C-alpha positions in Angstrom: 102.6 106.4 103.4 102.6 108.3 100.1 100.3 108.0 97.1 103.3 109.1 94.9 103.9 105.7 93.5 107.6 106.0 92.6 108.4 109.0 94.8 112.2 108.6 94.7 112.2 108.3 90.9 109.9 111.3 90.7 112.2 113.4 92.8 115.3 112.3 91.0 113.8 112.9 87.6 112.8 116.4 88.6 116.3 117.1 90.0 117.9 115.8 86.8 115.7 118.1 84.8 114.0 115.1 83.1 110.7 116.9 83.1 109.0 114.4 80.8 109.7 111.5 83.2 108.8 113.6 86.2 105.4 114.5 84.6 104.7 110.9 83.7 105.4 109.8 87.2 103.3 112.6 88.7 100.4 111.7 86.3 100.4 108.2 87.8 99.9 109.8 91.2 97.1 111.9 89.9 95.4 108.9 88.5 95.5 107.1 91.8 93.9 110.1 93.6 91.3 110.7 90.8 90.3 107.0 91.1 89.1 107.6 94.6 85.9 109.3 93.2 85.4 107.1 90.2 83.7 103.9 91.5 81.3 102.5 94.0 83.7 103.6 96.7 83.0 107.3 96.0 81.9 109.0 99.2 83.9 106.6 101.4 87.1 107.5 103.2 89.4 105.5 100.9 92.7 106.5 102.5 92.3 104.1 105.5 91.0 101.4 103.2 94.1 101.8 101.0 96.4 101.6 104.1 94.7 98.3 105.0 95.1 97.0 101.5 98.8 97.8 101.6 99.3 95.9 104.8 98.9 98.7 107.4 95.6 98.1 109.2 94.5 100.8 111.7 91.1 99.2 112.3 87.6 100.3 111.3 86.6 103.9 110.8 84.7 105.7 113.6 81.1 107.0 113.2 79.8 108.8 111.4 82.1 107.5 108.6 81.1 104.2 107.2 83.5 101.3 106.3 83.4 99.9 102.8 82.1 96.4 102.4 84.5 93.7 101.2 83.3 93.7 97.6 83.8 97.4 97.3 87.2 97.2 98.7 88.1 94.4 96.3 87.0 96.6 93.4 89.1 99.6 94.7 92.1 97.3 95.4 91.9 95.9 91.8 91.7 99.4 90.3 94.6 100.7 92.4 96.8 97.6 91.7 96.3 98.2 87.9 97.5 101.8 88.5 100.7 100.5 90.2 100.0 100.9 93.9 101.4 98.1 96.1 98.1 96.5 97.0 98.4 93.0 98.5 97.0 90.2 96.4 94.2 89.4 98.9 92.5 92.7 97.9 92.8 92.2 94.1 90.1 90.5 92.0 91.8 87.7 90.1 91.0 87.6 86.4 88.7 84.7 85.5 89.6 82.4 82.6 87.4 82.6 79.6 85.2 79.6 78.7 83.0 78.7 75.7 81.3 81.5 73.8 83.3 84.3 75.6 86.5 82.8 74.4 85.3 82.3 70.9 84.1 85.9 70.7 87.5 87.2 72.0 89.4 85.0 69.4 87.1 86.3 66.6 87.6 89.9 67.6 91.4 89.5 67.8 91.5 88.0 64.3 89.2 90.8 63.1 91.5 93.5 64.5 94.5 92.1 62.7 92.8 92.2 59.2 
């Protein structure tokens, strides 16, 4: 398991001296690792949770480490999915459709931005 999202592409870009592409791909990896400390999951051992969210479940953590609750794992899974990690859909919060006033506000703001 690697947190280098497109590791083959990263390696090949570097070998071909396409440094801009290699830097871009490496930055994706850095964003994934930095996200470990940016949410309610900060302080947890996220690596085992990430493995579980990608379909490799090694079971719960041993004491004194604490397992994340389902809501926290869902938030982490959603964040990592948006960064491009192969998180299974069961660990991603699905976007809710907008209704009523929320939808009207979004439509108004979109029109305002275009003027």
